[in-house]
N, C-alpha and C positions, 0 to 999 in steps of 0.2 A: 378489642379496645385497649386488651393488656400489650398486644404487638408493637401499635403503634404509638402507647407512651414509651418503649424502649427506645423507637428509631428515634422518639423526639429528645428524649433525656441524652442520648446517642448526638444526635444534630446539638445540643447544648455544650455538652462535652467538648465535642471538636471546636467549638466555636469558643469555646472558653480557654484549652488548650493554645490554639493559635494566637491568643491573647499575650500568654505569659510566656512563648516561646520564641525565642531570640537566635535559638539555632537554626541550621537547615539541615534537610534530610531529603535528597533526592538521590536516584538510581537511575539513569536511562542513557540509550545508545544516540548518538546522532542529533544532540541538542543543540538547539541555537541558543543565541544569547534572548532571543523575545522569551522561549520556554523558561529561563533561566529567570527573567524580571518575573514571566508570572509567577513561578513559585516560591520566588523572595517574596512578594504582595503578600501569598496567600497564607506563608508560614511563618510570615512577621507581622511589626506595625511599620516597617522599613517603605517610602515613595521612593521610585527609580526615578527620576529626570534624566530624558536623555533623547536627542534627536534620531527617528529612525534611518537619517541617513549615514549617521556616524557607526551605526553597528549593523549596516547593510553587506557588508564586505566583510563579517567574521567568520571565521570558520566555524560547522558544529565540530561536538566535542563527544567523545563515551564517558561518561562521568561519576562517579559514586560519592559522595558526599555522606559521611556520616556526623551528625552533630556538629558542623562545621560552624564557623559565624560567617559573617558578610562581607570580612574581608578576604578571608580565605577563598573564598568562593569566585569574588571579583578579579581576586589576583589568577587565580585558575583561568578562568575566561579571557583575560583580559591579558595576559602574557604573549609579550612580540606585537602586539598590538599597540596602533600609535595612542593611544587612549589611557588614560587616568582617570581617579576617580575622589570624590571628597564629600565626606559625612559629617552633615553638621544636623544634630538631634535624629532627626528621625528619619530626616531626608537624605537622599543618595543624588548629589548630581555627577554623572558621566562628561567627562570634557578630556579636549584633544591634551597629548603632553605637550611641556613648553618647547619652546626651540631651543636644542643645546647645540654647543660645536660636535663636529664630526666623531670624534674620537670617545668624547663622553654616551654619544649615541650609539657608539659600538660598543664600550662596555655593557651599559645599561642591555642591548639585545644579546647579548653573549652571557648573561644571566640565564637565561632558559635554553635548555635542550630538548628537541624531540626523542623519544626513545619510540620504538616500535617492536613488533615479535608476534610469535605465534606459538599458543600453548598447546601441549599436546601429553597422552598420555602413555604409558610404557609400550604401547602398542602401537604410537604415532597417529593416534587416531585423534582430530582437533577436539578441544573441550572448550566447551560455551560457557560462559557464565561465570568465569573465573575473575576474583576478585582482582585487580593489581592497585596498590596504592603506594605512597610514600610514606616511608614510614615514619610516625609521630605528626603527622599532619592530615588531614582529610581533603588533600589530594588524590586521587585517585579514578580510575574506570573500571569496565568489564570487557572483558572478552565477547567479538561476536560469535556468530554459528560456526565460523571458519576457526575460530580461536585467536581472531586477530587480536591487536589491544596498541593505542597511540596516547600515546602521556606526555605533557609537557611537566620536566623536573627541573630544580635550580641548577644543579651541576651533578657530574658524572661521579661523585661520590655520596650522592642521594642512596637508601638503600630501598630497593623496591620488593616490596612484600609481595607475593603470590598467594590466594589463598581458594580454596575451595571445598565444597563436603564431601567427604569422602575421601580428598587427596592431603597426604601431607604439606605443610606449608612451607615456602621457598622464599629466603632473602638473597637479593642477588645486588650489590653494586652498579649503578646504570651505566658505568664506565665499561664493566665486565660483562653486560649481558650479550647474553649470546641471541641468534636470530632465532631459533627454536628453544623454548623453555620447555624441559618435559618434568613431568610431573608425577610421582609416586604415591599409588593410591594407600590409603591411612588402612590399618586393620579395622575391618568394617565392628568388629566384636570389642573393639575398645571404644571408640568414638560415637557406637549409639546411645540415645540416653534410654532409662529403664525407671520408669514410673516404680518407686519402693513405699507406696503409703505416705500421706501426707507431704508429698516431696518426689521428687528424683534425682538420679543419678549419673552419670556417665556410666557405664556398664563396667569398665576397669576398676570404678572405685567401690563397685558393690563388694559387699562383705557375706551377706547370707543367699541362698539357694535361691535364684531368682529365672524365671525363664520367660524369654519373650518370644512372642509370634504375632510379625506383623503381615500386609495384607499378601503381600508378594507370596507368602506361606501359607495363606489361608486354603482351608478346603475347598474346590471349586465344584460347578457346578449348581445342582436344583438346591441351593441353598437358603431356607427361609425361616429356621430356627438356628441364631448365633450359636448355640450348640455347635452345632455341625462343620463351622468353621474349624474348628481346634480340635474335637474329635480324633483321639490317635496322636496326636501332634506333641505333646508334652510329657516327660516322662514323668511318674507318679501320678498322673491326671489321667483317671477311669470315668469316663461319661457313656453310658449303656442306656439306648432308650427303646421304650418298649414297641417294637412294631412301626407300623407306617401310620397311626391315628395323625390326622395334621392337628390335632386339639388336645393330643397329651402334653400335659407340662410337667409330666412325674416323672421324668429320666433320673437314672441314678448318677449322682456325680459325688466324687469321693476324690480325695487329695490323699496321699501316701496311706490310703488304708481305713478302718472302721477305727472311733476313736470313744464310741460311747455305745451302750446297750439300746438308750433309748432315743438319744437324741438323733434329732436329722444331720445326716452325715456330709450334707452339702456346704461345700466352700464359702465365702461372705463372697457377694458380688459386689464391686463398687464400680460404679459408672461415672467416669467424670466429678469424683468426689461426691457420688451419693450412696451410700449404702442402702443396697435395696431393700425392701421387707418379704419378698416374694419371688419366686422364680421365676412366675410368669412376667415380670415387670423387664427382665432383662430378655427374656426369651421372646418375647413382643417387639423387642428392636428390632429396626431392620438391618439383617449384615451390611448392605450397601455406606451404612453411616458410621462403622466401624474402622477405626485408622489400625487400634493394636493392641494385644489382651499383654498383659506383665501378671505371673502367677510369682505369688510368694508361697512359698513350699517349707522352709525350714520354719522350727516355732522361731527360730533369734528374727526371722522377717516377719512373721506376721503377728509377732506379739505386740507391736504397736496396736494392732486393733484388739488387742484385750481379747474381753468374752467372745465375742461378735467373730473373730477370727480363729476361734480353736480350728477348725478345721481346715485352716487355709485359708489364703485372700483370692479371687482373681479380679484383677486392675483392670475394667477397659477403658479405653480412651477413645473417643468420636472425632470423628473428622472435623477440625477446624476450620476459619477464613485464615486467609493470607494478606499480605500488604500487594495487591495489585490489583489490575483494572477486574472488572466484575467477569467471574467466572462462570459457565453452565455446565455442570455434570450431567449425566444420563448411566443407567444402568438399569439393563432388562433384561429377561427372558420369559420363553414360552416351551412349554412341552406336554409331554401327558406321563403318566404312572401307569404301570399295572403290576398286579400280584408277581413276587418274585418266585414261590414255588407253594403246591398246591398237596393238599395230604393226598393219599392212592388209595382213594377210597373204590371200591364195586359199582360199577356201571350198573344199569337195569338189567341187560342181558346175564352180565356175570352173577350179579343176585338172583336173579330169577333160576340160573341154573346151581345154585348153592341151596338154595331153599329147599328143590324140588329135590333134592338129596336127602333131607330131611326127614325122617319118620312122622306122618299123622299131620302134615302141614299143609293145609287146604290151599295151593298158589293161589289159583283167582283171586284170592280173599286180598292177597296184597299188589296184585296185578291190576292198575289202575290204569295202563296201558302208554304210561309217559316215560320217556327215561331224560330223567331230569339230573343234572350235574347242582348239585345245592349251592357247593362252593361258588362256583361260576355264576348260579343265579343270585347272589347276594353281592355281587362281584363286579366291576366293571372297568374302562378304563377311562383315568380321571386327566382331567386338564388342569395344570397348574402355571400359573405365570407371577411375574414379579416385577415392578417399574419401581424406579427411585428417585427423582430430580431432584438438585443440589444445586443451589444458586451460594457462590461466595463471593468475596472480595473484599477490599477497605485500602487504609492508608497505615501510614507507620504509627495512627494515633488511634485507629478503630477498625476492627477486624470483623467478619459476621460471616456465619455459614447457614443459611435455611434449608431443609430438605423435606420434600412431601413423596412418600411410599404407601404402594397401594398391593397388595398381595391377596392371591385367591387361590386357594390348594384345596382341590376335590378330593373328598377322600376315595378309596377304591373301593370300599365297602359304599352300598348305595344310601343316600339319604346323611351321610358324613359331608362336612364343609368345613372349612376356613375363610375368612374373610377379613381384613385387616385393613385400615387406613391410619395412618399416624404422620404427624407433623415433628419437627425437633428447630429446633433454634438456638445457636448461641453465639456469643456476641465479647469480646475484649473489646474495652477503652482504657484508653491513657489520658492522665491528665495531670493539671499542676508539677510541670516539667518533668514529667514520665514516674514523680514520685507517688502520685496514686492510681490503682488498676482496680478496674471494675470488670467482675466475670459474670455471665448468666449463659445459663443452660438449662432448655425447657423441652419440656415433649408432652406431648398428647398423643394419645392410641384409643383408638377405640376398633373390638375384636368382636366379631360378629361368628358363633358357632352352634352349628349343626352336629349334636355330639352323636356317640353311637348311641341308639335312644333305646336298645334291648340287647344286652350284652350277651345273653343266652342264646342267640341266634347266628353268633357263630361262636363259642363255646360246645353248645350242644345239639340246638334245634339241626345245624348241616351233619350233623352226624348219625343221631336218632330217627332221620326221616326217610322213608326207604325212597330208592332212586326212580321208582315206579309209580310215586304219585307226580301228580304235576303242578305247576304253580298255580294253573288260574283254570277257572271251569270254562265250556266251550262259550257262554256266554260273557268272558270275559271279567268275572268276578275272582274272588281268592278260591284256590282249592281248601276246605277248611277241613282238618285231622288233628286230634289231640290225644295223648298218652301220656304218662310219667316222661316230664322232658322232653316232650313232642309238640313240636307245632308246625306252623309253615312260617320260614323264618324269612322269606321277602314280606308278608302278611306285617309282621309284627316290625319290620324295620322303616318299610313305608308309612306305616297308619301309626305309630307311637312317636309323638310330638316330645323330642329334648333340644331344647333351644338356649342359646346362655349369649347377652351380652356384656360386656367388659368395657369399662372407660378407665385409663388409665392417666394421672396426669404427674408428672415431676418435675419438681422448679428446684434449682438450686441457684443462689447469689451471693459470692464473695466478694469484699472491697479487701484489698492490701494498701499499707501504707509503707513509705520508706521514709522513716526517722531521719537516720543519718546513713553515710554509706554503709552496708553491712548488715545493718537493723532495719526489720520491719514488723508491723501488727497487722493482725487482719480478724475479720468476723466473716464466718459463715453460715447462711441459712438455707433448710430445706424443708421441702412440703411435697409428703408423697401421699394422692389420694387415687385409691384403688377400689373399685367401685363394680360388683356384678349383678344380674339383675337373671336367674333361670326361671326357664316357662316348661313343666311338664305335663303330659297328657296321654293316658291309656286308655283307647277305647274298648267297649266289650267285644270281644274275638268270638266268633260263633263256634259252638260247641266246647269254648274252653271254661262257661260257666262264672267268668270271672265280673266283675261291675266295673263300669267305666272309672277313673280316677283322675283327680288335675290337681295340681302343686305351682307354687311361685316361691322361692327362697330368692333372698337377697343376703348379699355378704359386702361391707365395706370395712375397710382396713385404712386409716389413716396415720401418717408416722410424719413427727417432728424431729429434725436434728437442727441440732446449731451448735459451733463451736466457736470459739477466742482462741486464736494463735498468736505466736510470738516466734520469729526468726531472726538466726542472726550467724552471720559467717564471718570470719577473718584470718588473714595470712599473715605471716608474722615468718619472713624468709623462707625456711622450706616447712614451715610448721603452717597445717591447715587445717580450720577449724571451724565446724558447724553447728548450729544449735536450734534446736525447737521445744517449744514447751505448748503444750493445749488443754484448754478445760473444753469437754463436751459434753451434750445435754441429748438424750435420746427418748422420745415418748411413743411408746405404739398402742394403738385405741383400735381395737376390732367388736363391731357388731355385726350380728344376723336376724336374721327375722323368716320363719317359716308359715305358710298356710294353705292346707289343702282339703280338699272335699270330696264324697263318692257320690256316684249315681245322679248323674246329672241328666235331666229330661232332653236336653239338646243338645248335644254331642259337639255341634260343628261351634258350637261356642267357646270350645277347649277350655282353658285356665284364665278366659278374659272375664268369669264371672263366680268367683268362688263360690260365692253365699249361696247360689241358685240350686244347691245339689239337696242334698239329703242330711238335713240342719244337726242329726243326732251323731252325723259320723264326720262334723267338722273338725279339723281340729289348728292350733295356733301355736307357735312356738318362739321364744325369741332369747336373746344371749348377748353379752356384751362382756368382753376383758378388756384388763389395761395393765399394764406396767412399763417400768422408767428404768434406763441404766444410766448412771452421770458418770464420768468418766475424766482422771487429772494423768496427761503424758507426758512423758519429755524424752527427749530423742540426742545423741551427743556423736558428731562425727568428727574423727580425726586421723587426717594422714600426715605421714612423715617424706616428704620428699617424693611422693608420689611412689612409696617402696611398702611404708609400714600403715597400715590401717586398722582404725577401731573403731566399733560402733557398739554404744550400748541405751539402752532404752529401759524406762521403768514407767508402768503402768498400772493405777490403782482406779478398780472398775467396783460401783458399787449397784445392784439390783435388789429390788424390792421383791423380787420372787422368792428370796431365801431366808430362813430363821433370821429373828431379828439381831442374834449376836454373829449371825455369818455372811451378813448381806453386803462387806466388804470384802476385796480381793484384791491383793498384791503383786504381779506378775512383770520379772525381770527380764531382760536377755542381753547378752554381750555375745558379739564374735568378733572376730580377728582375721587380717589378711595379711599377704607378705607377697609380694609384684617379686618373683626372680629376675624377670627383664630386666628391673630397674637396679640390678645388682651385680649379679656375676653372672647372669647370662647375656649383659649388654652386648658384648663382643660378638655373639651369635648370630648371624644373619638372618638365616631362618626362620628365628624364634621372634615373633610379635609380640606375644605375650605370654608370661606362666606367672600364674596366681593362685597359693596354696590359701585356704581358706578353713575355719573352725568356728564353729558357732555353738550357743548355748542358750535355751531361754521355758520360760513358763507361761502359762496362757491359760487362763479359766474357759469353762463352758457351762453356759444358762441354757443351753438349747433344749436339754435334757427334762426340764419341766415346767409346766404353764406358770400362768401368773399366781395361783393359791394354792399350792400343793405341799406350802409349810403350814397351812392353816386348817383346823377342825372345818369340812362342810358340811351341811344340812341339803337333803334332796326331799322332792315329796313325795310320798310311799302310798299306800291305799289311803281313800276316803271313808269318812265315818260319818255318821247320823250324830247333828245337832238339831234338837228340838227347838231349840230356843233361837233359832234363825229362821224362821217360816220364809222367806225368799231365796235361801240358798242352805238349805240343810245339810247339803252332802259337801264337807269340807277336807279337805287331803290334810292326811296328816303328815309330819315332819320328822324325820331321825338320822343320825349321821350316815354318812355316807362316803367320809374319809377321817382315816386318823391324824391329826395336828403330829407334826414333825418339827419343834422350831430349832432343831440339830441341822437342818439341811445342810449344806453348803457347796460351795463349786467344785464340779469336777477339773482336775486339775490334769494337762497336759504337758509334761516333762520331755524337753528334745535338745537331741544333739546331734550335729551335723558335721562331717567334713566334706570338702570337697576339693575341686581343681577345675579352675578355667586355663583354656588354652587356644592358642592363635598363631599357626605355623604358616609359612611360606607367603607372604601378604594378605593373608585370610584367606589363601586354596584350601584349609583344613581349620574348622574351630570347631570349639567344642565344651563340654563340663561334664566331669563324672560326679557323683555324689554318692555317699551312704551316710543311711539315717538310722538312728536308734530312738524312737519313742517310746513313752511308758504313759499309761492313763492311770492317775490312782482317784479314788473317791467317786466311783463309776456308781451311778443311781439306776437303782431297780425298785419292784415291790416285790418284796418278799412277805411270806406269809407266817401270821402271828398268831397269838391263840385270843379267842373270846372268849370271857372276859379273861385280861383287864382292858383288852383294846376293843373300840367301838365296831371295828371292824376286822374281817379277818385280813388283811393286807396294810404293808405299810410303805411307805416311799423314803430308802434309806442310802445314805453313801458307804455302798460297801462292795469291792472288788477291783482287781487291777488288770490291766491288759496292755501288752507291747506289742508296736510295728516296727520291722524292724526292713530296711531294702537296701536296693542298689539302683541308681539310675544312671543313665549314659545317653548323651545328645552329642550328635554329630553331625555338621554340617561340611561339603567339600565340593568343589569346583574340579571335577575331571577333567573337563576339557574348556579351555576360554582361549578364542581365535578372533578374529575380526567380525566373522561372520557364522560363527558357529559356538555358542555354550551348552554346555552339560553340567548342571550341580546335582548334586544327593544330599537330602539331607535323611536323619534316620534316628529314632528314641528306642532304646529298651530300657523295660523297669521288671523290677525283682522286687514283690513285696511278700513279707511273712506277718500274719497276724496272729498272738498266739495270747487266751485266755490263762493269765495265772492264776487267780482265786474269785469265789464268789462268797464268800464267810467274812463275817464279822461280826457285831453287836450292837446295842441299842437299847440303853435303859437296863440293863443286867439281861436282858433277852438276846438269845442267841441269833442270827439269822444268818439261814445259810439254807441252799440251795444246790443238788449235784449237776443240775445242766438246766440250761432254759432254752424251749423249743421256740424254732425260727421259723421253720416253714411245716406247714399242714396239707398233707393229701386229701382232696376230696371227690366223692362218686360216688356212684350207683351201689352200692353194697359195704363201701368203705367208712370207717368208725371218725373220720378225721382227726385222726391221731399225728401227732409232729414226729416229720422224720430227720430232722435236720435239729442242731442244737449248740446252743453257746457253751463249752463245756470246759472246766480248769483241766488245763496241762494238755488241751488240743488245741488246734486251731480254729478259727470262728466259721461257725454253720458246719461242723462237721455232720455229716450223714451218720444214721444208727440203724443198718439195715441187716434182714438175714440174706444168706448169699442161694442165689438160684444155682441149680445144679443140671436143671432139663426138667422133662415131663417124666411119666408112666405109659403104658401101653393104653392106661384109659385117659389119656391126656391130660391128669392133674399134677399141677407144678409139684417139683422137690426143691427142697430146701436142705442142703445138706444130705443128700439123698434121701431124705425122708417125707409125706405127705404131713400135708398139715394134720389129716386123719390120724397120722404116726406118731405126729410131735406136734400137739397143739400151738407150743410156744418155741418154734427155733432158736436157737441161737443169734445174736444181732452182732455186727462187728460196727466200727467206728471206719468212715471211708473219709479221705480229706477231697473236697470239692473244688479246692481253688486253684485259681492257674499259679503255673510255674513260673510262666515271666509272660508278657505281652510286649508287643512291640508296633514300627510301623516305620515305611520307608515309603519318601519321597522322591519321583526323579521330575526333572522340568530341563527341558529340552529346548532352546532357540535357533533357528536358522535363518538369518537374515529377518523378513517381517512373520516370517510360523513360529510357531509356539505349540510346545506338545508337554500335558503335564499328565501323569498319572502316580498315584497314592494306595500302597498297599498297608491295611494292618491286620495284625491276627493276636492270637490267644495261644499258649500252649499248654498242655496240661490240664485242661480246665473239664469238668463234670456236670453234669445235667441233670435232673431227674425228670423224666418224660411222664408226666399225669397224664397226658394226653392219649399216650399209646398205650398207657397202665388201664385205662378206663375204655378203650374201643379197641385195641386191637387181639380180640376175642372173637372165634368162631361161633359163642354160647350166646353171641348178641343177635344172632339170626332167629327165628326171621322178623322179629319185630323193629329191629332196627338195624343200619347198614355198619359197615365195617371195614377193615382194611385189607389190601392181597395178602398179605404179610400173615395174618391170621389165620387165612387157609392151610398155612404151610409149618406155623411155628408149633405147630402140635397142642396147643392150649386149647382145653375143652370146657375148665371149671372157671368158678367166679375170679374177677381182680384179686390178686394181693400183693402187698407191698413188699418187693426186695430189690435187691442190687439190678436184678435184670436191669431196672428201670432206669438204672442212674449210667448214664451213656457217657462214652468221651464226645465232648463236646469242642475242642481245640478245631482251631476253622484258622482259613487265610482268605482276607475280603481284598479285593479290588471294591475300592471305594468311591473312586471316581476317576476319569480318564476325560482329557480333554485337548481338542486340537482348534486350535485359535490363528487368525492373521490380522494383522496392523496396517494401518494405511496410514503411514508416519508421515506424509507431504503432502496433505489434502488443504486447500485453502481456507481459511478460516478453522479449522479442527485442528485438536491437539490427542494423538492417540486414538484417532475410531481402529476400533477393533470388532470381527465379528468372532462366533465361537460356534463349535457345537461341543457338548459336555455331557456324560453319562454319569448316573450314579448306582452303585450296589451293581457292578454289573457282571460278576458269580462272586460264590461263597466256596471255597474247598473246604470239605470237612466229612466225618461221619457220623455225625449228627442225625436223627432219621428225624426231627421236627423240623417246622418252616423254616426256622432260622437259629443259630446257635446262642443267639445274643438277645438275654433274658435278662431285663433289671431284676433284683430282687432277689431271695435266696437259696438261687440256682435251683429254683424250681420253676419249671416249662406249664402254665395252665393254658396254655392258647390265646395269647393278646390276640390284640390286631396284626394282621400280619404284614409282613413286612412288601413294602415296595421297592421298584425297578424304574428307574426314570432316565429320559433322552429329553434333553432339552436344543434349545436354538437361541443365543445370547448376544447381548452387543453393549457394548459402553461407548462411549465418547465427550467428548470436552471440546467447547468452544469460548472464544473471550468475544 
C-alpha cells in the first residue's frame, strides 16, 4: 500500500511538472520530426499543427536539448528545410516557407552549415556518448557507437563544445573543426565526486582526509556482509571479523585507533543520509545495492557529525535510478564453503598408543571402538548463494530504482544458518520548474538466523571428547557421555534450539526547494524500526543431569531523526562560497522483554508455551531506555580561483545522557588546502594535481555511557516479609546501585591532520598521504571510591587521556594500458600507535586513580580468570603483562626465568606490546579483451596473539580423560597450564583475500555487459601463528571462536533494457 502511494504521488508530480514546464529536455539518436512533436506535446502545453506530407521527407538527427525553448528546437530541426513555423498562443503551425527570389533563398540556405566528425581518445578508440553542442545555445547532438556525429550550425565561427564524463572538455570553431577530434582523459582523482556529510564536493575541492571506494574497487567473491567489500581497502580503517559465523554481527571496526576505554569504537555509518542506530542495519544491507563508500577520517571532516561521528564516519551511497528507459540488473552467485584449517588433535590410534604408555590406565575403559574426528563431526560443507534483482529508470523529472535480494548462507558448523530477504526502493522527483526536489529512500529486511546453539561444543567439547567415542549408538541414538566440560558436541548442536528473526525498516524522506538561484531550504525525516524475536530451548541430555529450559527474548529499537537545512552558494569572480546550516533532532528508544521457564513435561512444544513448565521457576524481565541528541551545525566552504581552499564548521550538540550542567558541547573544526597545480606547477604537464591539506577539529563522544549514568539508580535487592500484605507478603527491597555524578561531561577528541593529494601522468599514478595526531581527553571510566560517603564502591567519572598517532598511504597506479590489455594496482599502508597518557584525577575532593585497567582475561580449567592485558599509563593500548617462559625441567615442569613455580611462586612479569607495527593491502586488476583477473592481498605485521586454546589444551597431562594436540607429545610440558609469554605468539600474516577470473560478453542482443566469473575467498594465509586463524577481534586473545571458512563460487551479472 505504501509503495502504491509513492508511485501515485510520483505520477501526480510528473503531470504537475509538465503543466508548468515550457522548456524541452531531450537526448536521442536518429530522431525523426514525429518523435520531436511527441516530446513537445509531452513536455509542454504546445499543440503542433502540421500535415504529415510536409514532414515525411525531413531527415533524422542526433539531438541533445537541455532546457531548450520551442523556437530553439524547431529552428534546429527545420534548418535547411522548405518549412517555417508560426506560434499563436499555445498552438504551433508548421507551414511552407514563402516563395522568395533566388538570391534570398541562397542567402537563407547558406545561414546553416553541416559539420561532422569522429571523436576518439588518446589511443584512437572511438568515444560514444560525447555531447557535441553549439556554445551558448541548446543545439547539440551526441556521438554514436563509432564516435561519429552530425550537426547543423549557424556559421563557421560558431564554437563547438565537446564534453564527456572522464574527459577534458574541448572548444573548437566550426570552421576549424578537424575530421578526427581527440579528447584527453580528465584526471579521475580530480573529477570524482566525494560525499562529505550533508552534501558532496569534487575530490579536488576537499580539504579534509576522505577516502572513497567505488564499486570497481570493492572486494570480490562471496560477499554477503557489506563490511567485506572494503576490508583492507582504506588506510586507517581496521575491520576484523570473528571467524566465519554467518550470524556474527560483532565485527570489530575502528578508524585511526581506539578512542575510548568504555565506548564503542565503531565509526558512524550513514546510508543515503540515514545515520543508522545499530551495526546490523548496515551489515544486513545487500552488497549488490551499494554504489560507493566515502570514509571521513580526520576530525576536521567528521566534526560536522558531532558526537555521533566521534570515531569517524562511513558514508554509504546506494545505487540510484537514471533518466533512461527501464533497465533490469541482476547479480548473483552460488558456491560452497569449507573450514579453512583444523586443530592438530590426536586420532583414535594415536590417542590409544599414548594412553597405553601412562601407568595405571585401563585402556579398554576409554576405547569405545570408534575413530571420531570431533572437529569434522560438527562441521560440514556449507552452501552459500545470493541473488539481487534491480529495476531502474525514469525521465529527467522522475527517477527510481527498486531491488529485491535473497541470500542463504549455511554455516560450516552444523545447525547454523542465515537467510535474508530484503527490498529496497529509492526515487527522486523534480517539480515546479525543477525548484522542488523530493527524495525517498526506503528499505525493509527480514533475517532468519539459526544461531550457534551451544558455543561450548566448539570451544571445549571437541577438545575434551576422546576420539575413541562414537557420535551415535548402533541404533542411531546419540552416544551420551559426560564429565567436567565434556559432552557429545553433535548432540548439543543438533538438539538445542537457538533461532532469531529480525525485521528492520529504514525510511528517509527529503524535500528541497530552491528559493532563488544559489539558495535552497529543505526538510528531512528518518524513521528506523529494528525488531528482533529470539527463541531458545535446551532439552534434557542423557547422563548430564540438567533439566530442560525454554526462553523467548524480544528487542525493539526505534529511532527518529529529523533535520531542517539551508544551503547557499555564490560565485563572485574567482571567489566561490558555499554555506550550510542544519538543525537536527535525534530520539532513540529501546525496549526489551524476556520470559523463561524450566522443567517442561512435553519438550516437543519447545518455547511455544512458556507457562506450562514448573511455575516456581518461571522468570519474567523487561527493560526500557530512551535518550535524545539535539544539534545545531553550520559549515562554510570557500575557495579562491580553485587554488586556495577553506572549510570551517561548528556544531553544538546537546544530550540528556550527561549531567545537568554539561549536556551541551561545542565542537569546531577548520581545514585549509592549497592546490599547487593551479599555481607554480601549472606548466608541469605530467602533474595533473598536487594539493596540500591541513586540518584541526574537536568532536564529542557520548557512546561511552548509557542514558542514565549521570543520576543515582536504585535496583531490587533481597526480599523481605511484610505481614500487612497477606496476598503478597514477600516484597522486594531497593537500594542504591549507582552513584550519581552530575559532573559527567563529553569525552573529547582533538585531532590534527596534514596530508597531500596527488595525480600524475593523466591519472596513471594517484594517491594521498596523511599524518594524524589525535588526543582523547576526559575519558570515562568506573573508578573505585570509598563507602561511605558514596553509596556504592564505584563511580563513573571523566578521568584520563589517550593519544593516537599514525601515517596513512593510499596509492593507485595504471601499470599497463593498451587497447586490449590493462593492469591496475591499488594499495594502502597504515601505521597507528595508541598510547595511554594517564588514568588519574579527582572528583569532589576524592582522588580517582588506577594503575592499570584489565582488558583481556584468560579462562580455563585450573586457571583463576585473572587479566593478562591492560590499559596502562605510559604504555601502548592492551599491553600484555606476563612471566617469561624459558623451557621445562627434566620432570616436565615449566620454567619461568629459569625457575619452576614451586621454586618461585610469583615469577617476574614483563610488559609486552601485541599491537601491529603496520597493516597493508594490495590489489591487482588485469583485463585482456573480454577477460578480467583480480586478486587482493592484505596483511598485518608485528602483531601478537595470546593463544588461550593451546594454553588449555596443548598438554600431555590432559590424557587419558581428554584429547590433546600432537605438539603436546613433544613440547615437554607435563604440569598444569600456566599463563606466560610462551602462548603470546607471533601472529603476523599475509592473506589472499580473494581471486577472481571473469569473462564479459559485450555484444549480446538486448544485453548489457553479461559477465560470468569464478571466485575464491580466503584462499591461503601465510603465518607462524598456530591457531586456526590469526585474525581475531578483541584484545589480542584467541578463545577459539567460530572457525574461518574458505569459499569457492560461480557468479554472474547482467543488465538489459
